[in-house]
TITITI-151203 format. One record per atom (N, C-alpha, C): residue in one letter; atom name; x, y, z. Coordinates in Angstrom, 2 decimals, decimal comma. Each point is the difference from the previous one (the first is absolute). Layout:
TITITI-151203
NODE residuo atomo    east   north      up
NODE       A    CA       X       Y       Z
...
end
This chain:
TITITI-151203
NODE residuo atomo    east   north      up
NODE       M     N  -74,20   -6,33  -30,12
NODE       M    CA    1,12    1,29    0,38
NODE       M     C   -0,19   -0,19    1,82
NODE       S     N    1,36    0,97    0,00
NODE       S    CA    1,01    0,38    0,84
NODE       S     C   -1,36    0,95    1,25
NODE       K     N    0,38    0,13    1,22
NODE       K    CA   -0,66    1,27    0,75
NODE       K     C    1,04    1,49    0,35
NODE       T     N   -0,46    0,58   -0,69
NODE       T    CA    1,63    1,44    1,03
NODE       T     C   -0,63    0,11    1,09
NODE       T     N    0,64    0,27    1,17
NODE       T    CA   -0,70    0,41    0,85
NODE       T     C    0,42    1,41    0,88
NODE       L     N   -0,11    0,51   -0,22
NODE       L    CA    0,42    1,76    0,92
NODE       L     C   -0,35    0,06    1,43
NODE       T     N    0,97    0,28    0,68
NODE       T    CA    0,31    0,00    2,07
NODE       T     C   -0,08    0,86   -0,12
NODE       H     N   -0,49    1,28    0,87
NODE       H    CA    0,08    1,10    0,64
NODE       H     C    0,43   -0,32    1,84
NODE       P     N    0,44    0,20    0,11
NODE       P    CA    0,29   -0,10    1,90
NODE       P     C   -0,88    0,95   -0,03
NODE       E     N   -0,34    1,44   -0,09
NODE       E    CA   -0,46    0,35    0,58
NODE       E     C   -1,63    0,10   -0,07
NODE       K     N   -0,49   -0,55   -0,70
NODE       K    CA   -1,47   -0,57   -0,25
NODE       K     C    0,00   -1,46    0,74
NODE       G     N    0,85   -0,04    1,39
NODE       G    CA   -0,43   -1,84    0,25
NODE       G     C    0,73   -0,69   -0,61
NODE       L     N    0,75   -0,36   -0,72
NODE       L    CA    0,65   -1,24   -0,77
NODE       L     C   -0,88   -0,31   -1,02
NODE       Q     N   -1,17    0,70   -0,13
NODE       Q    CA   -0,80   -0,83   -0,49
NODE       Q     C   -0,03   -0,28   -1,64
NODE       E     N   -0,17   -0,83   -0,53
NODE       E    CA    0,34   -0,47   -1,15
NODE       E     C   -0,62   -0,40   -0,94
NODE       A     N   -0,04    0,70   -1,12
NODE       A    CA   -1,00    0,06   -1,20
NODE       A     C    0,01   -0,76   -1,53
NODE       S     N    0,10   -0,53   -0,20
NODE       S    CA   -0,79   -0,23   -1,29
NODE       S     C    0,54    0,43   -0,85
NODE       L     N    0,74    0,58   -1,17
NODE       L    CA   -1,07    1,76   -0,41
NODE       L     C    0,74   -0,74   -1,73
NODE       D     N   -0,11   -1,22   -0,54
NODE       D    CA   -0,23   -0,34   -1,41
NODE       D     C   -1,23   -0,07   -0,75
NODE       E     N   -0,99   -0,23    1,46
NODE       E    CA   -1,82   -0,24   -0,27
NODE       E     C   -0,18    1,77   -0,23
NODE       L     N    0,43    0,50    0,69
NODE       L    CA   -0,44    0,73   -0,05
NODE       L     C    0,25    1,30   -1,32
NODE       I     N    0,96   -0,17   -0,32
NODE       I    CA    1,25    0,78   -1,08
NODE       I     C   -1,60   -0,53   -1,42
NODE       R     N    0,28   -1,77    0,22
NODE       R    CA   -0,89   -0,11   -1,11
NODE       R     C   -1,16    0,65   -0,07
NODE       E     N   -0,56    0,25    1,44
NODE       E    CA   -1,95    0,81   -0,03
NODE       E     C    0,50    1,22   -0,31
NODE       I     N    1,18    0,42   -0,37
NODE       I    CA    0,05    1,95   -0,35
NODE       I     C    0,14   -0,50   -1,09
NODE       L     N    0,59   -0,52   -0,23
NODE       L    CA    0,04    0,35   -1,90
NODE       L     C   -1,37   -1,32   -0,69
NODE       V     N   -0,57   -0,14    0,17
NODE       V    CA   -1,54   -0,28    0,14
NODE       V     C   -0,86    1,01    0,05
NODE       R     N   -0,35    0,63    1,15
NODE       R    CA   -0,55    1,55   -0,01
NODE       R     C    0,54    1,30   -1,38
NODE       I     N    1,18   -0,75    0,05
NODE       I    CA    0,38    1,19   -0,96
NODE       I     C   -0,35   -0,01   -1,31
NODE       G     N   -0,54   -0,99   -0,30
NODE       G    CA   -0,47   -0,45   -1,10
NODE       G     C    1,41   -1,04   -0,52
NODE       E     N    0,47   -0,36    0,29
NODE       E    CA    1,47   -0,82   -0,68
NODE       E     C   -0,70   -1,64    0,42
NODE       D     N    0,72   -0,51   -1,17
NODE       D    CA   -0,02   -1,68    0,24
NODE       D     C    1,72   -0,15    0,60
NODE       P     N   -0,25   -0,77    1,60
NODE       P    CA    0,87   -0,26    0,79
NODE       P     C    0,99   -1,63   -1,05
NODE       G     N   -0,97   -0,04   -0,97
NODE       G    CA    0,54   -1,45   -0,12
NODE       G     C    0,71    0,19   -1,69
NODE       R     N   -0,11    1,10   -0,38
NODE       R    CA    0,86    0,21   -1,30
NODE       R     C    1,53   -0,17   -0,09
NODE       E     N    0,43    0,06   -1,00
NODE       E    CA    1,20   -0,85   -0,24
NODE       E     C    1,15    1,32    1,06
NODE       G     N   -0,38    1,58   -0,29
NODE       G    CA    0,90    0,91    0,80
NODE       G     C   -0,26   -0,51    1,70
NODE       L     N   -0,95   -0,13    0,34
NODE       L    CA   -0,29    0,32    1,39
NODE       L     C   -0,23   -1,29    1,67
NODE       V     N   -0,13   -0,95   -2,25
NODE       V    CA    0,12   -1,71    1,55
NODE       V     C    1,43    0,50    1,23
NODE       E     N    1,44    0,50   -0,25
NODE       E    CA    0,63   -0,04    1,29
NODE       E     C   -0,55    1,26    1,01
NODE       T     N   -0,28    0,75   -1,34
NODE       T    CA   -0,15    1,42    0,68
NODE       T     C   -0,29    0,05    2,04
NODE       P     N   -1,39   -0,49    0,46
NODE       P    CA   -0,01   -0,11    1,58
NODE       P     C    1,38   -0,82    0,42
NODE       R     N    1,09   -0,59    0,17
NODE       R    CA    0,77   -0,01    0,01
NODE       R     C    1,21    1,08   -0,01
NODE       R     N   -0,05   -0,21   -1,43
NODE       R    CA    1,29    1,13    0,43
NODE       R     C   -0,73    1,39    0,97
NODE       L     N   -1,62    0,23    0,21
NODE       L    CA    0,23    1,56   -0,01
NODE       L     C    0,12   -0,57    1,61
NODE       A     N   -0,45   -0,91    0,57
NODE       A    CA    0,24   -0,79    1,32
NODE       A     C    1,35    0,49    1,07
NODE       K     N    0,53   -0,28   -1,06
NODE       K    CA    1,64   -0,23   -0,03
NODE       K     C    0,20    1,01    0,18
NODE       A     N    0,00    1,28   -0,67
NODE       A    CA    0,29    0,99   -0,16
NODE       A     C   -0,16    0,95    0,57
NODE       L     N   -1,39   -0,15    1,21
NODE       L    CA   -0,56    0,75    0,95
NODE       L     C    0,88   -0,42    1,23
NODE       A     N   -0,28   -0,90   -0,26
NODE       A    CA    1,31   -0,99    1,51
NODE       A     C    1,32    0,74   -0,25
NODE       Y     N    0,73    0,24   -0,86
NODE       Y    CA    1,29    1,01   -0,43
NODE       Y     C    0,07    1,28    0,90
NODE       L     N   -1,00    0,18   -1,15
NODE       L    CA   -0,71    1,31    0,58
NODE       L     C    0,21    1,13    1,41
NODE       T     N   -0,53   -0,82    0,89
NODE       T    CA   -0,97    0,16    1,06
NODE       T     C    0,55   -1,11    0,97
NODE       R     N    1,07    0,08   -0,54
NODE       R    CA    1,55   -1,34    1,09
NODE       R     C    0,50    0,73    1,27
NODE       G     N   -0,52    1,15   -0,39
NODE       G    CA    0,41    0,93    1,65
NODE       G     C   -0,44   -0,23    1,48
NODE       Y     N   -1,36   -0,24   -0,67
NODE       Y    CA   -1,08   -0,63    1,53
NODE       Y     C    0,85   -1,33    0,55
NODE       Q     N    0,99   -0,93   -0,89
NODE       Q    CA    0,77   -1,09    0,63
NODE       Q     C    1,35    0,75    0,72
NODE       L     N    0,49    1,76   -0,04
NODE       L    CA    1,10    0,02    0,53
NODE       L     C   -0,30    0,32    1,33
NODE       D     N    1,10    0,04    0,91
NODE       D    CA   -0,34    1,24    1,03
NODE       D     C    1,07    1,00    0,47
NODE       P     N   -0,39    1,44    0,25
NODE       P    CA    1,49    0,74   -0,38
NODE       P     C    1,25   -0,10    0,78
NODE       Q     N   -0,60   -1,09    1,42
NODE       Q    CA    0,83    0,00    0,78
NODE       Q     C    1,69   -0,88   -0,32
NODE       K     N   -0,58   -1,00   -0,79
NODE       K    CA    0,47   -1,21   -0,84
NODE       K     C    0,58    0,84   -1,29
NODE       V     N   -0,72    0,66   -0,21
NODE       V    CA    0,89    0,94   -1,63
NODE       V     C    1,63    0,19    0,20
NODE       L     N   -0,80    0,87    1,09
NODE       L    CA    0,97    0,93    0,52
NODE       L     C    1,15   -0,47    1,32
NODE       N     N   -0,18   -1,56    0,37
NODE       N    CA    0,40   -0,77    0,53
NODE       N     C    2,08    0,46    0,08
NODE       N     N    1,01   -0,03    1,22
NODE       N    CA    1,35   -0,23   -0,65
NODE       N     C    0,73    0,81   -0,98
NODE       A     N   -1,02    1,09   -0,36
NODE       A    CA    0,78    1,44   -1,20
NODE       A     C   -0,93    1,41    1,14
NODE       L     N    0,58   -0,34    1,45
NODE       L    CA    0,51    1,15    1,03
NODE       L     C    0,14    0,15   -0,04
NODE       Y     N    1,23    1,21    0,18
NODE       Y    CA    1,63    0,03    0,02
NODE       Y     C    0,51    1,06    1,17
NODE       S     N    0,68   -0,19    0,63
NODE       S    CA    0,42    1,42    1,04
NODE       S     C    1,35    0,58   -1,07
NODE       V     N   -0,59    1,13    0,39
NODE       V    CA    0,97    1,12   -1,36
NODE       V     C    0,19    1,19    0,81
NODE       Q     N    1,10    0,59   -0,15
NODE       Q    CA   -0,19    1,35    0,56
NODE       Q     C    0,10    1,14   -1,10
NODE       Y     N   -1,30    0,55   -0,53
NODE       Y    CA   -0,08    1,03   -0,77
NODE       Y     C   -1,95    0,35   -0,39
NODE       D     N    0,30    1,07   -0,19
NODE       D    CA   -1,22    0,59    0,68
NODE       D     C    0,63    1,16   -1,75
NODE       E     N    0,02   -0,13   -0,70
NODE       E    CA   -0,92    0,69   -1,40
NODE       E     C   -0,63   -1,03   -0,73
NODE       M     N   -0,86    0,80   -0,96
NODE       M    CA   -1,48   -0,71   -0,20
NODE       M     C    0,80   -1,26   -1,10
NODE       V     N   -1,28   -0,66   -0,09
NODE       V    CA    0,81   -1,34   -0,31
NODE       V     C   -2,01    0,55   -1,38
NODE       I     N    0,75   -0,48   -1,40
NODE       I    CA   -1,11    0,08   -0,76
NODE       I     C    0,01   -1,52   -0,71
NODE       V     N   -1,01   -0,73   -0,99
NODE       V    CA   -0,23   -0,71   -0,52
NODE       V     C   -0,82    0,44   -1,07
NODE       R     N    0,28    0,34   -1,02
NODE       R    CA   -1,52    0,58   -1,01
NODE       R     C   -0,02   -1,16   -1,08
NODE       D     N   -0,59    0,48   -0,96
NODE       D    CA   -0,64   -0,77   -1,26
NODE       D     C   -0,20   -1,59    0,06
NODE       I     N   -0,31   -0,47    1,00
NODE       I    CA   -0,77   -1,19    0,78
NODE       I     C   -1,35   -0,49   -1,00
NODE       D     N    0,51   -0,94   -0,90
NODE       D    CA   -0,77   -0,14   -1,25
NODE       D     C   -1,27   -1,04    1,00
NODE       L     N   -1,30    1,12   -0,03
NODE       L    CA   -1,16   -1,10    0,82
NODE       L     C   -1,50   -0,36   -1,31
NODE       F     N   -0,32   -1,07    0,82
NODE       F    CA   -1,36   -0,31   -0,61
NODE       F     C   -1,29   -0,54    0,42
NODE       S     N   -1,04    0,77    0,10
NODE       S    CA   -0,38   -0,63    0,97
NODE       S     C   -1,68   -0,24   -0,68
NODE       M     N   -1,30   -0,41    0,59
NODE       M    CA   -1,50    0,30   -0,44
NODE       M     C   -0,41    1,27    1,41
NODE       C     N   -0,75    0,02   -0,78
NODE       C    CA   -1,36    0,48    0,55
NODE       C     C   -1,18    0,15    0,69
NODE       E     N   -0,04   -0,20    0,31
NODE       E    CA   -0,76   -1,04    1,11
NODE       E     C   -1,52    0,02    0,35
NODE       H     N   -0,65    1,74   -0,81
NODE       H    CA   -1,00   -0,06   -0,13
NODE       H     C   -0,16   -0,58   -1,79
NODE       H     N    0,27    0,32   -1,11
NODE       H    CA    0,22   -0,57   -1,14
NODE       H     C    0,47   -1,23   -0,11
NODE       L     N    1,28   -0,75    0,47
NODE       L    CA    0,90   -0,79   -0,42
NODE       L     C    0,84    0,08   -1,71
NODE       L     N    0,34    1,05    0,22
NODE       L    CA    0,91    0,22   -1,36
NODE       L     C    0,98    0,52    0,62
NODE       P     N    0,73   -0,04   -0,96
NODE       P    CA    1,45    0,47    1,04
NODE       P     C    0,38    1,40    0,19
NODE       F     N    0,91    0,66    0,64
NODE       F    CA    0,51    1,19   -0,39
NODE       F     C    1,89   -0,15    0,45
NODE       F     N    1,50    1,06    0,08
NODE       F    CA    1,03   -0,72   -0,14
NODE       F     C    0,22    1,17   -0,19
NODE       G     N    0,96    0,10    0,27
NODE       G    CA    1,53    1,49   -0,11
NODE       G     C    0,90    0,16    0,67
NODE       K     N    0,24    0,43    0,66
NODE       K    CA    1,43    0,04    0,86
NODE       K     C   -0,24    0,47    0,87
NODE       C     N    0,77   -0,65    1,59
NODE       C    CA   -0,24    0,48    1,48
NODE       C     C    1,07    0,38    0,43
NODE       H     N    0,07    0,99    0,89
NODE       H    CA    1,52    0,87    0,40
NODE       H     C   -0,11   -0,19    0,91
NODE       V     N    1,31   -0,13    0,83
NODE       V    CA   -0,52   -0,44    1,31
NODE       V     C    2,02    0,95    0,85
NODE       A     N   -0,88    0,82    1,15
NODE       A    CA    1,51    0,59    0,33
NODE       A     C   -0,47   -0,25    1,58
NODE       Y     N    1,01    0,39    1,07
NODE       Y    CA    0,59   -0,32    1,66
NODE       Y     C    0,53    0,28    0,22
NODE       I     N   -0,01    0,40    1,35
NODE       I    CA    1,61    0,93    0,84
NODE       I     C    0,38   -1,42    0,92
NODE       P     N    1,42   -0,40   -0,46
NODE       P    CA   -0,57   -1,19    1,03
NODE       P     C    0,84    0,91    1,88
NODE       N     N   -0,69   -1,25    0,86
NODE       N    CA   -0,02   -0,03    0,82
NODE       N     C    0,96   -1,02    1,90
NODE       E     N    1,01    0,12   -0,91
NODE       E    CA    0,63   -1,53    0,56
NODE       E     C   -0,28   -1,06   -0,71
NODE       K     N   -0,73   -0,02   -1,68
NODE       K    CA   -0,22   -1,42   -0,30
NODE       K     C   -0,45    0,81   -1,85
NODE       V     N    0,41   -1,29   -1,15
NODE       V    CA   -0,43    0,13   -0,91
NODE       V     C   -0,26   -1,11   -0,38
NODE       I     N   -0,57   -0,14   -0,78
NODE       I    CA   -0,49   -1,21   -0,91
NODE       I     C    0,76   -0,11   -0,82
NODE       G     N   -0,12   -1,33   -0,83
NODE       G    CA    0,96   -0,67   -0,74
NODE       G     C   -0,95    0,68   -1,50
NODE       L     N    0,39    0,44   -0,70
NODE       L    CA   -0,56    0,58   -1,37
NODE       L     C   -0,94   -0,39   -0,85
NODE       S     N    0,10   -1,51   -0,66
NODE       S    CA   -0,33   -0,49   -0,38
NODE       S     C   -1,20   -0,45    0,78
NODE       K     N   -0,35   -0,30    1,53
NODE       K    CA   -0,87   -0,39    0,70
NODE       K     C   -0,88    1,25   -0,51
NODE       I     N    0,36    1,02    0,07
NODE       I    CA   -1,42    1,37    0,03
NODE       I     C   -0,98   -0,02   -1,42
NODE       A     N    0,50   -0,44   -1,51
NODE       A    CA   -0,42    0,00   -0,79
NODE       A     C   -0,72   -2,03    0,55
NODE       R     N    0,69   -1,13    0,65
NODE       R    CA   -0,88   -1,04    0,10
NODE       R     C   -1,37    0,68    0,28
NODE       L     N    0,16    0,91    1,40
NODE       L    CA   -1,22    0,50    1,33
NODE       L     C   -0,66    0,47   -1,88
NODE       V     N    0,23    0,95   -0,35
NODE       V    CA   -0,50    0,58   -0,81
NODE       V     C   -1,72   -1,37   -1,38
NODE       E     N    1,53   -0,31   -0,07
NODE       E    CA   -1,10   -1,07   -0,92
NODE       E     C   -0,80   -0,64    0,99
NODE       M     N    0,22   -0,38    1,07
NODE       M    CA   -0,72   -1,30    0,67
NODE       M     C   -1,57    1,40   -0,05
NODE       F     N   -0,02    0,79    0,17
NODE       F    CA   -1,55    0,88    0,63
NODE       F     C   -0,13   -0,18   -1,51
NODE       A     N    0,57    0,23   -0,60
NODE       A    CA   -0,74    0,38   -1,61
NODE       A     C   -0,58   -0,84    0,02
NODE       R     N    0,79   -1,62    0,26
NODE       R    CA   -0,72   -1,41   -0,57
NODE       R     C   -1,80    0,00    0,41
NODE       R     N   -0,34    1,40    0,79
NODE       R    CA   -1,52   -0,97    0,54
NODE       R     C   -0,98    0,80   -0,59
NODE       L     N   -1,02    0,51   -0,28
NODE       L    CA   -1,23    0,22   -0,16
NODE       L     C    0,37    1,57    0,98
NODE       Q     N   -0,31    1,06   -0,87
NODE       Q    CA    0,84    1,25    0,10
NODE       Q     C   -0,58    0,79    0,04
NODE       I     N    0,15    1,56    0,94
NODE       I    CA   -0,95    1,15   -0,74
NODE       I     C    2,05    0,62   -0,13
NODE       Q     N    0,23    1,18   -0,43
NODE       Q    CA    1,60    0,96   -0,05
NODE       Q     C   -0,16    0,19    1,41
NODE       E     N   -0,90    0,81   -0,06
NODE       E    CA    0,73    0,95    1,72
NODE       E     C    0,08   -1,62    1,03
NODE       R     N   -1,03   -0,43    0,44
NODE       R    CA    0,47   -1,37    0,40
NODE       R     C    1,67   -0,39    0,46
NODE       L     N    0,01   -0,11   -1,65
NODE       L    CA    1,56   -1,07   -0,24
NODE       L     C    0,58    0,99    0,80
NODE       T     N    0,25    0,75    0,15
NODE       T    CA    1,19    1,72   -0,59
NODE       T     C    0,13    0,08    1,73
NODE       C     N   -1,47   -0,34    0,73
NODE       C    CA    0,10   -0,03    1,29
NODE       C     C    0,87   -1,40    0,77
NODE       Q     N   -0,08   -0,65   -0,52
NODE       Q    CA    0,54   -1,35    0,57
NODE       Q     C    1,07   -0,14    0,47
NODE       I     N    0,70    0,33   -1,77
NODE       I    CA    1,75    0,00   -0,27
NODE       I     C    0,05    1,08    1,00
NODE       A     N    0,24    1,37    0,30
NODE       A    CA    0,54    0,40    1,19
NODE       A     C   -0,77   -0,05    1,01
NODE       E     N   -1,03   -0,89    0,54
NODE       E    CA    0,25   -0,38    1,28
NODE       E     C    0,55   -0,81   -0,01
NODE       T     N    0,24   -1,40   -0,44
NODE       T    CA   -0,23   -1,28    0,49
NODE       T     C    2,62    1,10    0,11
NODE       I     N   -0,03    0,05   -0,73
NODE       I    CA    2,01    0,53   -0,09
NODE       I     C   -0,68    1,14    1,69
NODE       N     N   -0,84    0,34   -0,21
NODE       N    CA    0,66    0,95    1,15
NODE       N     C   -0,57   -0,53    1,51
NODE       E     N   -0,68   -1,68    0,02
NODE       E    CA   -0,05   -0,78    1,27
NODE       E     C    1,59   -0,80    0,07
NODE       A     N    0,24    0,40   -0,97
NODE       A    CA    1,03   -1,51   -0,29
NODE       A     C    1,26    0,29    0,73
NODE       I     N    0,55    1,76   -0,45
NODE       I    CA    1,37    0,53    0,68
NODE       I     C   -0,18    1,22    0,32
NODE       S     N   -1,84    0,68    0,24
NODE       S    CA    0,10    1,38    1,62
NODE       S     C    1,19    0,47   -1,20
NODE       P     N    0,19    1,21   -1,45
NODE       P    CA    0,73    0,52   -0,33
NODE       P     C   -0,32    1,29    0,12
NODE       V     N    0,87    1,43   -0,12
NODE       V    CA   -0,52    1,02    0,42
NODE       V     C   -1,59    0,44   -0,85
NODE       G     N    0,19   -0,70   -0,90
NODE       G    CA   -1,00    0,64   -0,89
NODE       G     C    0,28   -0,99   -1,37
NODE       V     N   -1,89   -0,42   -1,11
NODE       V    CA    0,25   -1,42   -0,50
NODE       V     C   -1,25    1,58   -1,06
NODE       G     N    0,87   -0,16   -1,80
NODE       G    CA   -1,31    0,01   -0,63
NODE       G     C   -0,31   -0,11   -1,49
NODE       V     N   -0,54   -0,81   -0,19
NODE       V    CA   -0,56   -0,51   -1,07
NODE       V     C   -0,82    0,36   -0,88
NODE       V     N    0,23    0,03   -1,47
NODE       V    CA   -1,17    0,93   -1,26
NODE       V     C   -0,07   -1,12   -0,67
NODE       I     N   -1,07   -0,10   -0,36
NODE       I    CA   -0,03   -1,10   -1,37
NODE       I     C   -1,24    0,69   -1,56
NODE       E     N    1,51    0,10   -0,70
NODE       E    CA   -1,06    0,79   -1,45
NODE       E     C   -0,86   -1,42   -1,12
NODE       A     N   -0,84   -0,17    0,28
NODE       A    CA   -0,49   -1,00   -1,40
NODE       A     C   -1,38    0,21   -0,33
NODE       Q     N    0,19   -0,95   -0,83
NODE       Q    CA   -1,26    0,15   -1,72
NODE       Q     C   -0,63   -1,00    0,89
NODE       H     N   -1,67   -0,10   -0,23
NODE       H    CA   -0,74   -0,59    0,01
NODE       H     C   -1,32    0,01   -0,57
NODE       L     N    0,11   -1,76   -0,66
NODE       L    CA   -0,44   -0,73   -1,36
NODE       L     C   -1,74    0,28   -0,05
NODE       C     N   -0,95    0,82    1,50
NODE       C    CA   -1,37    0,00    0,28
NODE       C     C    0,13    1,62   -0,03
NODE       M     N    0,96    0,75   -0,08
NODE       M    CA   -0,49    1,66   -1,05
NODE       M     C    0,89   -0,65   -1,27
NODE       I     N    0,59   -0,76   -0,42
NODE       I    CA    0,47    0,47   -1,72
NODE       I     C   -0,62   -1,09   -0,58
NODE       M     N   -0,34   -1,27    0,27
NODE       M    CA   -1,22   -0,47   -0,80
NODE       M     C   -1,35   -0,43   -0,09
NODE       R     N   -0,61    1,18    0,96
NODE       R    CA   -1,18   -0,23    0,09
NODE       R     C   -0,78    1,46    0,39
NODE       G     N   -0,87    0,02    1,21
NODE       G    CA   -0,30    1,01    0,92
NODE       G     C    0,49    1,58   -1,37
NODE       V     N    0,60    0,69    0,43
NODE       V    CA    0,27    1,32   -0,19
NODE       V     C    0,75   -0,60   -1,47
NODE       E     N    0,88   -0,32    0,18
NODE       E    CA    1,05   -0,71   -1,57
NODE       E     C    0,98    0,67   -0,32
NODE       K     N    0,57    1,08    1,76
NODE       K    CA    1,16    0,55   -0,13
NODE       K     C    1,60   -0,77   -0,56
NODE       Q     N   -0,36   -0,10   -0,82
NODE       Q    CA    2,20   -0,80   -0,60
NODE       Q     C    1,20    0,81    0,85
NODE       N     N   -0,19    1,79    0,37
NODE       N    CA    1,25   -0,08    0,44
NODE       N     C    0,22    0,43    1,54
NODE       S     N   -1,33   -0,46    0,05
NODE       S    CA   -0,23    0,64    2,29
NODE       S     C    0,92   -1,35    0,35
NODE       I     N    1,01    1,37    1,42
NODE       I    CA    0,69   -1,20    0,50
NODE       I     C   -0,97    0,49    1,78
NODE       A     N    0,38   -0,67    0,73
NODE       A    CA   -0,25   -0,35    1,46
NODE       A     C    0,85    0,53    0,84
NODE       T     N    0,57    1,19    0,66
NODE       T    CA    1,05   -0,31    0,91
NODE       T     C   -0,23   -0,01    1,52
NODE       T     N    0,44   -0,74    0,73
NODE       T    CA   -0,21    0,26    1,79
NODE       T     C    1,04   -0,06    0,26
NODE       S     N   -0,14    0,71    1,67
NODE       S    CA    1,05   -0,19    1,31
NODE       S     C   -0,17   -0,46    0,53
NODE       S     N    0,69   -0,98    1,08
NODE       S    CA    0,50    0,47    1,81
NODE       S     C    0,09   -0,07    0,31
NODE       M     N    0,72    1,40    0,88
NODE       M    CA    1,09    0,88    0,41
NODE       M     C   -0,06   -0,57    1,31
NODE       L     N    0,53   -0,41    0,40
NODE       L    CA   -0,15   -0,33    2,14
NODE       L     C    1,26    0,88    1,02
NODE       G     N    0,26    0,38    0,62
NODE       G    CA    0,68   -0,34    0,82
NODE       G     C    0,90    1,94   -0,49
NODE       A     N    1,48   -0,19   -0,35
NODE       A    CA    0,33    1,26   -0,53
NODE       A     C   -0,58    0,74   -1,50
NODE       F     N    0,23   -1,09   -0,46
NODE       F    CA   -1,11    0,22   -1,08
NODE       F     C   -0,77    0,41   -0,15
NODE       R     N   -1,59    0,31    0,94
NODE       R    CA   -0,48    0,53    0,49
NODE       R     C    0,08    1,12    0,08
NODE       Q     N    0,81    0,00    1,77
NODE       Q    CA   -0,14    1,22    0,58
NODE       Q     C    1,40    0,87    0,13
NODE       D     N    0,91    0,37   -1,77
NODE       D    CA    0,66    0,27   -0,07
NODE       D     C    0,29    0,31   -1,60
NODE       G     N   -1,08    1,26   -0,03
NODE       G    CA   -0,05    0,52   -1,85
NODE       G     C    0,89   -0,38   -0,87
NODE       Q     N    2,09    0,56    0,75
NODE       Q    CA    0,82   -0,41   -0,58
NODE       Q     C    0,39   -1,18   -0,33
NODE       T     N   -0,47   -0,51    0,87
NODE       T    CA    0,62   -1,31   -0,24
NODE       T     C   -1,13   -1,20   -1,32
NODE       R     N   -1,55    0,39    0,35
NODE       R    CA   -0,67   -0,73   -0,90
NODE       R     C    0,21    1,16   -1,90
NODE       L     N    0,43    0,92    0,27
NODE       L    CA    0,64    1,28   -1,04
NODE       L     C    1,18   -0,93   -0,75
NODE       E     N    0,75   -0,53    0,74
NODE       E    CA    1,40   -0,60   -0,59
NODE       E     C   -0,66   -1,35   -0,50
NODE       F     N   -0,48   -0,97    0,37
NODE       F    CA   -0,47   -1,18   -0,42
NODE       F     C   -0,84    0,25   -1,61
NODE       L     N   -0,56    1,11    0,04
NODE       L    CA   -0,64    0,10   -1,62
NODE       L     C    0,57    0,57   -0,50
NODE       E     N    0,74    1,18    0,47
NODE       E    CA    0,86    0,62   -1,44
NODE       E     C    1,15   -0,95   -0,55
NODE       L     N    0,23   -1,24    0,92
NODE       L    CA    1,11   -1,19   -0,22
NODE       L     C   -1,18   -0,85   -0,95
NODE       L     N   -0,89   -0,46    0,02
NODE       L    CA   -0,72   -0,94   -0,45
NODE       L     C   -0,69    1,18   -1,82
NODE       R     N   -0,23    1,48    0,37
NODE       R    CA    0,34    0,78   -1,43
NODE       R     C    1,04    0,41   -1,21
NODE       S     N    1,47   -0,47    1,09
NODE       S    CA    1,34    0,05   -0,81
NODE       S     C    0,24   -1,03   -0,71
NODE       S     N   -0,30   -1,48    0,65
NODE       S    CA    0,38   -1,08   -0,67
NODE       S     C   -0,72   -0,40   -0,63
NODE       K     N   -1,20    0,81   -0,42
NODE       K    CA   -1,03    0,30   -1,01
NODE       K     C    1,15    0,56   -1,51
NODE       T     N    0,10    0,94    0,32
NODE       T    CA    1,38    0,91   -0,68
NODE       T     C    0,87   -0,65   -0,81
NODE       T     N    0,53   -0,55    0,97
NODE       T    CA    1,10   -0,34   -0,20
NODE       T     C    1,01   -1,53   -0,82
NODE       R     N   -1,81   -0,17    0,01
NODE       R    CA    0,02   -2,21   -0,46
NODE       R     C    0,64   -0,36   -1,59
NODE       I     N   -0,01   -1,15   -0,02
NODE       I    CA    0,86    0,36   -0,86
NODE       I     C   -0,93   -1,29   -1,22
end
């Protein structure tokens, strides 16, 4: 059987074969990895994990490369309802939801699709929602030095929904406000009000 490897640069390019480890987990939980439905499971899961954590292979500077533009525009830019899927680092269970990003340019803007790619890059790592929110905001702040950045994430966590407290309707909301979004209450309020109004007017 072929071996599937998962490489994380943050761990010094350490490579570990996952197939045998997954087979061992199946045995430990009382399953037979040799039965028909599970024979290919180690390979499939190893491949899925490589995909779900592929953000480790990406660099934010390269993600944003060639998509920073000099524009005379000083009003708020908002990209809302960016779908995100990530994995909680505490239980290795998924969490998923929406990310809303806003910034006020200071001579430079970011290609809109690159903002979504940035969210995807950080989400495809083992995460906690609070850190994910801050990473997105801080990366945009460093890339274009805007007047301010605001990021809000609303997500549901399977570690709360299908285990533990089992609260199926719980939603976690986190925010990171930098620059004018932190210092100016009116700017922050405008961003949050625009998010609220979009929910009530959405078709």
